[in-house]
C-alpha positions in Angstrom: -26.1 -5.1 -45.5 -29.1 -6.3 -43.7 -29.0 -6.5 -39.9 -30.3 -10.0 -40.1 -27.4 -11.3 -42.2 -24.3 -12.9 -40.5 -20.8 -13.2 -41.8 -19.9 -16.9 -41.9 -16.1 -17.2 -41.6 -14.4 -19.5 -44.1 -12.9 -22.8 -43.0 -9.4 -21.3 -43.4 -10.3 -18.4 -41.2 -11.6 -20.6 -38.5 -8.4 -22.7 -38.5 -6.3 -19.5 -38.3 -8.5 -18.2 -35.3 -8.2 -21.5 -33.5 -4.4 -21.6 -33.9 -4.2 -18.0 -32.6 -6.2 -18.8 -29.5 -4.0 -21.9 -28.6 -1.0 -19.7 -28.8 -2.2 -17.4 -26.1 -1.7 -18.0 -22.2 -4.7 -19.8 -20.9 -5.6 -17.0 -18.4 -9.1 -18.0 -17.1 -11.1 -17.6 -13.9 -10.2 -20.6 -11.7 -10.8 -21.7 -8.2 -9.1 -24.4 -6.0 -10.8 -27.7 -7.0 -10.3 -31.3 -6.2 -9.1 -33.7 -8.8 -8.7 -37.3 -7.9 -6.0 -37.6 -10.6 -4.1 -34.4 -9.6 -4.4 -35.3 -5.9 -2.8 -38.7 -6.5 0.1 -37.2 -8.4 0.7 -34.4 -5.9 0.4 -36.8 -3.0 3.2 -38.7 -4.5 5.3 -35.7 -5.2 4.7 -34.3 -1.6 5.2 -37.6 0.1 4.5 -36.0 3.5 3.0 -37.3 6.8 -0.5 -36.0 7.4 0.7 -33.9 10.4 2.6 -31.6 7.9 -0.8 -30.6 6.3 -3.5 -28.3 7.8 -7.1 -28.3 8.7 -9.5 -26.3 6.5 -10.2 -24.0 9.4 -6.7 -22.5 8.9 -7.7 -21.2 5.4 -8.0 -17.5 4.6 -11.3 -16.3 3.0 -10.7 -15.9 -0.9 -12.6 -14.7 -3.8 -14.5 -17.4 -5.7 -12.1 -17.3 -8.7 -8.7 -16.1 -9.9 -7.5 -15.2 -13.3 -4.4 -17.2 -13.7 -2.6 -19.7 -15.9 -1.4 -21.5 -12.8 -3.2 -24.7 -11.6 -5.2 -24.4 -8.5 -5.8 -27.6 -6.5 -7.8 -28.4 -3.3 -5.3 -31.0 -2.1 -6.4 -33.7 0.4 -3.9 -35.9 2.1 -4.5 -39.5 1.3 -4.9 -40.5 4.9 -7.5 -37.8 5.4 -9.5 -39.1 2.5 -9.5 -42.5 4.1 -10.8 -41.1 7.4 -13.1 -38.4 6.4 -10.8 -35.7 7.8 -10.3 -32.4 6.0 -6.4 -32.1 6.4 -4.7 -30.8 3.3 -3.6 -27.8 1.4 -4.5 -25.4 -1.3 -1.8 -25.8 -3.9 -0.8 -23.3 -6.6 1.1 -25.4 -9.1 3.1 -23.1 -11.1 6.1 -23.0 -13.6 9.2 -21.2 -12.1 9.6 -18.8 -15.1 7.5 -15.8 -14.7 6.2 -16.9 -11.3 6.6 -13.5 -9.5 4.6 -11.7 -12.1 1.7 -14.3 -12.4 1.3 -14.5 -8.6 1.1 -10.7 -8.3 -1.3 -10.4 -11.2 -3.7 -13.0 -9.9 -3.6 -11.7 -6.4 -2.8 -15.0 -4.9 0.1 -13.4 -3.2 -0.3 -9.9 -1.7 1.8 -7.3 0.1 2.3 -8.3 3.8 2.1 -12.0 3.1 4.6 -14.3 4.7 6.5 -16.7 2.5 7.5 -19.8 4.5 10.0 -22.1 3.0 8.5 -25.5 3.0 10.6 -28.7 2.8 8.5 -31.9 2.4 11.7 -34.0 2.6 12.0 -33.2 6.3 8.9 -35.3 6.9 9.4 -38.2 9.2 13.1 -37.3 9.7 13.0 -36.8 13.5 11.3 -34.8 16.3 12.9 -31.5 15.4 12.0 -31.3 11.6 8.6 -32.8 12.3 7.7 -30.4 15.1 8.8 -27.6 12.7 6.4 -29.1 10.2 9.1 -28.9 7.5 9.5 -25.1 7.7 13.0 -23.6 7.5 12.7 -20.0 6.7 10.4 -16.9 6.7 10.4 -14.1 4.0 8.0 -11.2 3.6 6.2 -10.5 0.3 5.2 -7.3 -1.2 4.0 -6.2 -4.6 5.9 -3.7 -6.8 6.2 -3.1 -10.5 3.8 -5.9 -11.2 5.8 -8.6 -9.4 6.0 -10.3 -6.1 9.0 -9.1 -4.3 10.7 -10.7 -1.3 12.4 -9.2 1.8 14.5 -11.6 3.8 17.2 -11.5 6.5 20.0 -12.2 5.7 19.8 -9.1 3.3 22.4 -10.7 0.9 22.5 -12.0 -2.7 21.6 -15.5 -1.6 18.1 -14.3 -0.6 17.6 -11.1 -2.5 19.5 -12.0 -5.8 22.2 -10.4 -7.8 21.4 -6.6 -8.2 19.0 -7.1 -5.2 16.1 -7.6 -7.5 14.2 -9.4 -4.7 11.7 -11.1 -7.2 11.9 -14.7 -6.1 14.9 -15.4 -8.4 17.7 -15.4 -5.8 19.6 -18.6 -5.0 17.4 -19.4 -2.0 14.1 -19.0 -4.1 15.5 -20.4 -7.3 16.5 -23.7 -5.5 13.4 -24.4 -3.4 10.1 -26.0 -4.6 7.5 -25.2 -2.0 6.3 -22.2 -0.2 3.5 -21.7 2.3 1.8 -18.4 2.0 0.4 -17.0 5.3 -1.6 -13.7 5.3 -1.9 -11.3 8.3 -5.7 -10.7 8.8 -7.3 -7.4 7.9 -4.5 -5.5 6.4 -5.7 -2.2 5.0 -4.6 -0.5 1.7 -2.7 2.0 3.8 -0.9 -0.6 5.8 0.1 -2.5 2.7 1.4 0.7 1.3 3.6 1.3 4.5 4.9 -2.3 4.3 5.9 -1.7 0.7 7.6 1.5 1.6 9.6 -0.1 4.4 10.5 -3.1 2.4 11.6 -0.9 -0.5 13.9 1.0 1.6 15.6 -2.1 3.0 16.0 -3.8 -0.4 17.4 -0.7 -1.8 19.9 -0.2 0.9 20.6 -3.8 1.7 24.3 -3.6 0.7 24.8 -0.5 2.9 23.0 -1.8 6.1 23.9 -5.4 6.0 25.9 -6.7 7.8 27.2 -3.4 9.2 23.9 -2.3 10.9 21.7 -5.4 10.8 23.0 -8.9 10.9 21.5 -12.4 10.9 21.1 -14.1 14.3 21.3 -18.0 14.0 20.1 -18.5 17.6 16.4 -19.0 17.2 16.1 -19.4 20.8 17.1 -15.9 21.6 14.3 -13.5 20.4 14.6 -9.7 21.1 11.0 -9.6 22.2 10.5 -9.5 25.9 7.0 -9.7 27.4 5.8 -6.4 28.9 8.8 -4.5 27.4 8.7 -1.7 24.8 9.6 -2.9 21.3 12.9 -1.0 21.2 14.2 -3.6 18.6 11.4 -2.6 16.1 12.3 1.0 16.5 15.9 0.1 15.9 14.9 -1.7 12.7 12.8 1.4 11.5 15.8 3.7 12.3 18.0 1.6 10.1 15.5 1.7 7.1 15.0 5.5 7.7 18.9 6.1 7.4 19.1 7.3 11.1 22.1 5.3 11.7 21.2 4.2 15.3 24.1 3.1 17.6 25.1 -0.6 17.6 24.3 -3.5 15.3 21.2 -5.5 15.7 21.0 -9.2 14.9 17.6 -10.8 14.0 16.7 -14.1 12.5 14.4 -14.4 9.6 11.1 -14.8 11.2 12.0 -12.0 13.7 12.9 -9.6 11.0 9.6 -10.4 9.2 7.7 -9.8 12.6 9.4 -6.4 13.0 8.4 -5.4 9.5 4.8 -6.2 10.2 5.0 -4.4 13.4 5.7 -1.2 11.4 2.6 -1.6 9.2 0.9 1.5 10.9 3.9 3.6 10.5 4.3 5.7 7.3 8.0 6.2 6.9 7.5 9.4 5.1 5.5 10.9 7.8 6.6 9.3 11.1 10.4 9.6 10.7 10.8 12.2 13.4 8.9 9.8 15.8 11.8 7.3 15.5 14.3 10.0 16.6 12.7 10.3 20.1 13.6 8.5 23.3 10.4 6.4 23.1 9.0 3.7 20.8 6.7 5.4 18.4 2.9 4.7 19.1 2.4 3.3 15.6 4.6 0.3 16.4 2.3 -2.6 17.3 2.9 -6.3 17.7 1.4 -8.1 14.5 1.0 -11.5 16.3 1.4 -12.5 19.9 4.6 -14.4 20.3 4.0 -18.0 21.1 4.9 -20.1 24.4 6.5 -23.4 23.9 3.2 -25.1 24.5 -0.4 -23.9 24.3 -3.8 -25.1 25.5 -5.8 -25.3 22.2 -5.9 -29.2 22.3 -7.7 -29.0 25.8 -9.4 -25.6 25.4 -11.1 -24.3 22.3 -12.1 -21.0 23.9 -11.7 -17.6 22.3 -8.6 -16.8 24.4 -6.8 -20.2 24.0 -3.2 -20.2 22.7 -1.2 -22.4 20.6 2.4 -23.3 21.3 5.6 -23.4 19.3 5.7 -27.3 19.6 2.1 -27.9 19.0 1.9 -28.2 15.3 1.7 -32.0 14.6 -0.2 -32.5 17.9 -2.9 -30.0 16.8 -3.2 -31.6 13.4 -3.3 -35.1 14.8 -5.9 -34.2 17.6 -8.2 -33.0 14.9 -8.2 -36.1 12.8 -11.1 -38.6 12.8 -9.1 -41.7 13.8 -9.3 -44.4 16.5 -7.4 -43.8 19.8 -4.7 -46.6 18.9 -4.1 -45.0 15.6 -3.8 -41.7 17.1 -1.3 -42.9 19.7 0.8 -44.5 17.0 0.8 -41.3 14.8 1.8 -39.2 17.8 4.6 -41.6 18.5 5.7 -41.5 14.9 6.5 -37.8 15.3 9.4 -38.6 17.5 11.0 -41.4 15.6 14.4 -40.4 14.0 14.9 -41.5 10.3 18.7 -41.2 9.4 17.9 -41.5 5.6 15.5 -38.6 5.8 17.9 -36.6 8.0 20.5 -36.9 5.3 18.2 -34.9 3.0 18.5 -31.9 5.3 21.1 -29.1 5.0 24.2 -29.6 7.3 23.1 -26.9 9.6 19.6 -28.1 10.0 20.8 -31.6 10.3 23.2 -30.8 13.1 20.4 -29.0 15.1 18.1 -31.9 14.5 20.6 -34.4 15.7 21.3 -32.4 18.8 17.8 -31.7 19.7 16.5 -35.3 19.2 17.1 -36.7 22.6 15.8 -33.6 24.2 12.4 -34.3 22.8 11.5 -37.2 25.0 9.5 -35.1 27.5 7.7 -33.4 24.6 6.6 -37.1 23.5 5.2 -37.6 27.0 3.4 -34.2 26.6 1.9 -35.2 23.3 0.7 -38.6 24.4 -0.8 -37.4 27.7 -2.2 -34.1 27.0 -5.7 -35.2 26.0 -5.9 -38.9 25.2 -3.9 -40.2 28.0 -4.9 -41.5 31.6 -5.6 -39.1 34.4 -1.9 -39.5 35.6 -0.7 -38.9 32.0 -2.8 -35.8 31.6 -1.4 -34.4 34.9 2.0 -35.1 33.9 1.5 -33.5 30.5 0.2 -30.4 32.4 3.3 -30.1 34.5 5.5 -30.7 31.4 3.7 -27.9 29.5 4.3 -25.6 32.5 8.1 -26.5 32.7 8.4 -25.9 28.9 6.9 -22.5 29.2 9.1 -21.5 32.0 12.2 -22.6 30.1 11.4 -21.3 26.6 11.0 -17.7 25.9 8.0 -16.4 23.9 9.0 -16.6 20.4 8.0 -16.1 16.6 9.8 -19.0 14.9 9.3 -19.6 11.1 6.6 -22.1 12.0 4.8 -19.9 14.4 2.9 -17.9 11.7 1.3 -21.1 10.4 0.7 -22.3 14.1 -1.3 -19.1 14.6 -3.7 -20.0 11.8 -4.5 -23.1 13.7 -6.3 -21.2 16.4 -10.1 -21.2 16.1 -11.4 -18.7 13.6 -13.0 -16.5 16.2 -10.0 -16.7 18.6 -8.8 -13.2 19.8 -5.1 -14.3 19.4 -5.6 -15.4 15.8 -4.0 -12.8 13.4 -3.0 -15.0 10.6 -4.6 -17.2 7.9 -3.1 -19.8 5.7 -3.6 -18.8 1.9 -2.1 -21.7 -0.1 1.1 -23.5 -0.7 3.0 -22.8 -4.0 4.3 -25.8 -5.9 7.0 -24.8 -8.3 7.4 -27.2 -11.1 
C-alpha cells in the first residue's frame, strides 16, 4: 500500500466509532470557568448571603487544568457581579456516585486537605450561624487506594461508615451536599505520607480506640491548646494511634482532632514511635496553624503580621466589598438578624446553640459596625470590645477557623491555609 494513500472508514464504521466515544466518560482537561447560565442556576441553588462567600485572595494556586468529568465553575455571587467585587467560590459540581475516586484521580482533593461541612441553609438564620459562615464540621482528607478517604472525630460509623471504609459514604457525608476544601500550604510528599500513615492507623483502629481512649468533645469553647504550653494533647493523640495506650481518655472536637493530625505531619509513625514514649513532646510535633483569637485586626491593619479572629468572617468579607457606606452598614446589621424560619432548618443541637447565643452577640454587632466605618467614638468602642472578647475567649481552632486563616493577606506570616474549592454534590 502506498504511503500517500489513506484508509477512509465507511459510514457504518464512523457511526460505530461515534457511538463508542459517547459511551465513554467525558474525561477532559478542564479549568474553573465562569458561565452566566451556570452561575444563575447555582446562585439559586445555593441561595446564600454574600458574606458566606470568599474573596479571590483566599484561593490556592492550582494547575491550569484538571482531567475530570466533574463540572468546574468559577462562581460569582450575584451581588458581587452588581458591584464589581470578586466574592464567590470555585465550585466542583459532581455526582455523589464515584465521587471519592474522581476527586482523587483529578487531584482536586489531596492528602492533608480539610473538608469543611458547609450548610448554605444556615445563611441569614441568625448571628451564630452567620458568624460561623455556615460551617458545622471539619474532617481530614487523605488519598489511599485511589480514593479520597476521610478521618473524623467522632470515630464512629456515622462519620467513617459501615466497615469504617472512610470514603465519603458514611451517613454524615452521604446526607450533605456541600464541602469546602481548604489546603495547608506547602505540604511535602513526605509530610503527606506521614499524614496518610497516621490517618490509616486511626481508621483501622477506630472501634478499639473510640470512645475508650479518644472521645468527642461537644464544647467548642474548651480547646486543649494553651498558649505557650507544650502540645501534650497532640502527643497523647499520637500515642493512641501508635497503640501505646496512654493513661486517661482525651476528648477533642472535630476541628481540634484535625489540627492535631496536621500537627503530626513531620512525624513518621514508623520511625518516631519511641519519641512518643518519653516525658517530653516530640520535636517533630508542630502547630499547623496559629489558633485564632476571638477578634483580629485585619480589617484595620493589612500588615504581614496581622491576625484574623474567630468572629471576623462576615466582617472581613463585607469590608472587602465595593459598596457604599450605607449599604455596607445595612449588610453588617443583617448578620445579626434572627430568622426563625431559617433556624428551623438547622439540626436540633445547632439550633439550640444559635438560640442561646443570639442575645450574646449584641456587643459583636457594635464591634462590626464601629471597627472601621464608624465614628471616632464607635471605633474606640470597637477597640475596647475587641480587647474584651480576646480576654474572655481562648485561642481556638473552630471548624470555620481554617477558612478564616485563608482570608489573611497572601504574604501574611500567619497564613498557612488556602481555599481550594467547594464541592457541590448533585
